[in-house]
C-alpha positions as CSV (number, residue, x, y, z in Angstrom):
1,X,-54.3,28.4,-96.0
2,X,-53.8,26.8,-93.1
3,X,-56.3,27.7,-90.7
4,X,-55.7,26.9,-87.0
5,X,-58.3,25.3,-84.8
6,X,-61.3,25.8,-87.2
7,X,-63.8,23.7,-89.1
8,X,-62.4,22.8,-92.7
9,X,-64.4,20.3,-94.6
10,X,-66.3,19.6,-91.5
11,X,-63.0,18.6,-89.5
12,X,-60.7,21.0,-87.6
13,X,-57.5,21.3,-88.6
14,X,-54.6,21.8,-85.8
15,X,-51.4,23.5,-86.2
16,X,-48.4,22.7,-84.3
17,X,-45.2,24.5,-83.6
18,X,-42.5,22.0,-82.5
19,X,-38.4,22.0,-81.8
20,X,-36.5,18.9,-82.7
21,X,-35.3,16.6,-80.6
22,X,-32.0,16.9,-82.3
23,X,-31.9,20.7,-81.3
24,X,-32.1,19.9,-77.3
25,X,-29.3,17.4,-78.3
26,X,-27.1,20.1,-79.1
27,X,-28.7,23.2,-77.3
28,X,-30.4,21.5,-73.9
29,X,-30.9,25.1,-72.2
30,X,-33.4,26.1,-75.3
31,X,-36.6,28.2,-74.2
32,X,-39.1,29.2,-76.8
33,X,-42.2,31.6,-76.2
34,X,-44.8,31.3,-78.7
35,X,-47.6,34.0,-79.4
36,X,-50.4,33.3,-81.6
37,X,-52.2,36.2,-82.3
38,X,-55.7,35.8,-84.3
39,X,-57.8,38.9,-85.9
40,X,-55.3,41.5,-85.7
41,X,-55.6,44.8,-87.9
42,X,-51.8,45.6,-88.8
43,X,-52.8,48.3,-91.4
44,X,-52.3,51.3,-89.8
45,X,-48.7,52.6,-88.8
46,X,-49.2,53.8,-85.4
47,X,-46.7,56.4,-84.3
48,X,-46.6,55.6,-80.7
49,X,-45.4,52.4,-81.6
50,X,-42.5,54.4,-83.3
51,X,-41.5,56.5,-81.1
52,X,-41.3,53.2,-78.5
53,X,-39.1,51.7,-80.8
54,X,-36.7,55.0,-81.3
55,X,-37.1,55.7,-77.4
56,X,-35.7,51.9,-76.3
57,X,-32.8,51.9,-79.3
58,X,-31.6,55.3,-77.2
59,X,-31.7,53.5,-73.9
60,X,-29.3,50.4,-75.7
61,X,-27.1,52.6,-77.1
62,X,-26.6,54.2,-73.3
63,X,-26.6,50.5,-71.7
64,X,-23.7,49.5,-73.9
65,X,-21.7,53.0,-73.8
66,X,-18.2,52.0,-73.3
67,X,-18.5,48.4,-73.5
68,X,-18.3,45.6,-75.8
69,X,-21.5,44.1,-76.9
70,X,-20.3,40.7,-76.8
71,X,-19.9,41.0,-72.6
72,X,-23.5,40.8,-72.6
73,X,-24.4,36.8,-71.9
74,X,-27.2,36.7,-74.4
75,X,-25.2,38.0,-77.4
76,X,-22.2,35.8,-76.8
77,X,-24.3,33.0,-75.9
78,X,-25.8,33.5,-79.6
79,X,-22.3,34.0,-80.8
80,X,-21.0,30.0,-79.3
81,X,-24.4,28.9,-80.4
82,X,-24.3,29.9,-84.3
83,X,-20.2,28.4,-84.2
84,X,-21.8,25.0,-82.9
85,X,-23.8,25.1,-86.1
86,X,-21.3,26.3,-88.5
87,X,-22.6,29.7,-89.0
88,X,-19.9,31.8,-87.0
89,X,-19.8,34.2,-90.0
90,X,-23.5,35.5,-89.2
91,X,-24.9,37.4,-86.5
92,X,-28.1,36.7,-84.3
93,X,-31.1,39.0,-85.3
94,X,-30.5,40.1,-81.3
95,X,-26.5,41.3,-82.6
96,X,-27.6,42.7,-85.4
97,X,-30.7,44.9,-83.2
98,X,-27.9,45.5,-80.5
99,X,-25.4,46.8,-82.6
100,X,-27.7,49.2,-84.9
101,X,-29.1,51.1,-82.0
102,X,-25.3,51.6,-80.4
103,X,-24.2,52.9,-84.0
104,X,-27.6,55.5,-83.6
105,X,-29.0,53.7,-86.7
106,X,-32.5,54.3,-86.2
107,X,-35.0,51.7,-87.3
108,X,-37.2,51.8,-89.5
109,X,-40.9,51.3,-89.5
110,X,-42.6,48.2,-91.3
111,X,-45.3,47.8,-89.8
112,X,-46.8,47.2,-86.1
113,X,-46.5,44.1,-85.6
114,X,-42.9,43.9,-87.2
115,X,-42.3,47.3,-85.1
116,X,-43.4,45.3,-81.3
117,X,-41.3,42.7,-81.6
118,X,-38.7,44.6,-82.5
119,X,-39.5,47.0,-79.5
120,X,-39.5,43.8,-77.1
121,X,-36.5,42.6,-78.7
122,X,-34.3,45.3,-77.5
123,X,-36.4,45.6,-74.4
124,X,-35.4,42.3,-73.1
125,X,-32.4,41.6,-75.3
126,X,-33.5,38.3,-76.8
127,X,-34.3,37.2,-80.5
128,X,-38.3,37.7,-81.0
129,X,-39.5,37.2,-85.0
130,X,-43.0,36.7,-86.2
131,X,-44.8,35.2,-89.4
132,X,-47.6,35.3,-91.3
133,X,-50.0,32.0,-90.3
134,X,-52.1,32.2,-93.4
135,X,-48.6,31.5,-95.2
136,X,-47.9,28.6,-93.5
137,X,-48.4,25.3,-95.2
138,X,-48.6,22.7,-92.6
139,X,-46.9,22.6,-89.0
140,X,-43.7,24.8,-88.1
141,X,-41.0,22.9,-87.4
142,X,-36.9,24.2,-85.5
143,X,-35.1,21.7,-86.8
144,X,-31.6,21.1,-88.3
145,X,-31.8,20.9,-91.9
146,X,-30.5,18.2,-94.3
147,X,-29.9,20.5,-97.1
148,X,-32.3,20.0,-99.4
149,X,-34.7,22.2,-98.2
150,X,-35.8,25.4,-100.1
151,X,-35.5,28.9,-99.2
152,X,-36.8,32.5,-100.8
153,X,-35.1,34.9,-98.5
154,X,-37.2,38.0,-97.7
155,X,-38.0,40.5,-100.6
156,X,-36.2,38.0,-103.3
157,X,-37.1,35.7,-105.4
158,X,-33.9,33.9,-105.7
159,X,-34.2,29.8,-104.4
160,X,-31.4,28.8,-101.5
161,X,-30.9,26.1,-99.6
162,X,-29.4,26.0,-96.1
163,X,-26.5,23.7,-95.4
164,X,-26.5,20.6,-93.9
165,X,-26.7,21.0,-89.9
166,X,-28.1,24.4,-90.1
167,X,-30.5,25.4,-87.6
168,X,-34.0,25.9,-89.5
169,X,-37.7,27.0,-88.8
170,X,-39.4,25.2,-91.2
171,X,-43.3,24.2,-92.2
172,X,-44.2,21.0,-94.6
173,X,-42.9,23.0,-97.9
174,X,-40.5,25.6,-97.1
175,X,-37.9,27.0,-94.8
176,X,-39.4,30.1,-92.9
177,X,-36.1,31.0,-91.5
178,X,-32.3,30.3,-92.0
179,X,-29.6,29.9,-89.6
180,X,-31.6,30.5,-86.7
181,X,-33.0,33.9,-86.4
182,X,-30.5,35.5,-89.0
183,X,-32.9,35.5,-92.5
184,X,-36.3,34.9,-92.7
185,X,-38.6,34.2,-95.8
186,X,-40.7,35.6,-98.0
187,X,-43.5,33.5,-98.3
188,X,-44.4,34.0,-94.6
189,X,-43.3,37.7,-93.8
190,X,-45.6,40.2,-92.2
191,X,-47.1,42.5,-94.3
192,X,-50.2,45.3,-93.7
193,X,-52.6,42.6,-94.6
194,X,-51.1,40.3,-92.0
195,X,-54.7,39.0,-89.9
196,X,-53.5,36.0,-88.4
197,X,-49.6,35.5,-87.0
198,X,-47.3,33.5,-84.8
199,X,-44.2,35.0,-83.0
200,X,-41.4,33.2,-80.9
201,X,-39.0,34.6,-78.3
202,X,-35.9,32.4,-77.9
203,X,-33.7,31.8,-75.4
204,X,-30.8,29.8,-75.3
205,X,-29.3,29.8,-72.0
206,X,-31.0,28.2,-68.7
207,X,-31.1,31.7,-66.9
208,X,-33.5,33.2,-69.8
209,X,-36.3,31.4,-68.8
210,X,-38.1,34.0,-66.9
211,X,-37.0,36.4,-69.4
212,X,-38.6,34.7,-72.4
213,X,-41.8,34.5,-70.2
214,X,-42.0,38.1,-69.5
215,X,-40.9,39.2,-73.4
216,X,-43.8,36.5,-74.2
217,X,-46.6,37.9,-72.2
218,X,-45.4,41.7,-73.1
219,X,-45.6,41.1,-76.7
220,X,-48.8,40.0,-76.6
221,X,-50.2,42.9,-74.4
222,X,-49.0,44.6,-77.0
223,X,-50.3,43.1,-80.1
224,X,-53.8,43.2,-78.3
225,X,-53.6,47.3,-77.4
226,X,-52.4,48.2,-80.8
227,X,-53.6,45.6,-83.0
228,X,-56.4,43.8,-81.5
229,X,-57.7,40.1,-81.7
230,X,-56.6,37.9,-79.5
231,X,-53.0,36.8,-78.6
232,X,-52.4,33.2,-76.3
233,X,-49.0,32.1,-74.9
234,X,-47.0,29.0,-75.5
235,X,-43.7,28.1,-73.8
236,X,-41.7,25.2,-75.3
237,X,-38.3,23.3,-73.7
238,X,-36.5,20.2,-73.9
239,X,-39.7,18.9,-71.3
240,X,-42.4,20.7,-73.4
241,X,-41.4,20.3,-77.3
242,X,-44.2,21.1,-79.1
243,X,-47.6,23.7,-79.0
244,X,-51.5,22.9,-80.8
245,X,-53.2,25.7,-81.5
């Protein structure tokens, strides 16, 4: 189990979340908001959060009524990004969430932390995701796959391997998320037993920087409000490519 900034056998262990240079070479305007939340209580579903999710889904449905979701600059940008790394047949997490909302397909509650990042994702129309930090082995890196990495999809035990050049999040042992934000791994999924977590808010357009910051800060506040603990923010871009925590 990875420990963050704690004494471990007489030494302090520090984790990093890093964006590789090759990501910025392909996508120079990437901005990632990072939240590290420690000491949270994710054990009990809170109906107020579910109401928030359903409410924002209704707003999204209304906002997109009569227009194509692909007219949205963020969704269109992610389509282009996915095409650039050879995943044009797949859809970003924000496109999937918006599409479900426009169809009136209500999201089922998973747990407080997941529900909160889904809410924030839909409110700001940005991809967000989260992982259980205590299941992460070593550092977290956003990078291009070499094709040999190991990935076990959420709620599965089948081992897969990403395609060479695919954008992935990985730790020192396994892939944590395939196709940037398309599918997460089973190992690091958030559960009711999660007490320490990391979240990312993702932007690929220069003009999304402010929105990434607002979404990240709001999610941190919501986590502390509904799950307790302490949430800290970091922001990564081409001039600041890693966060230590």
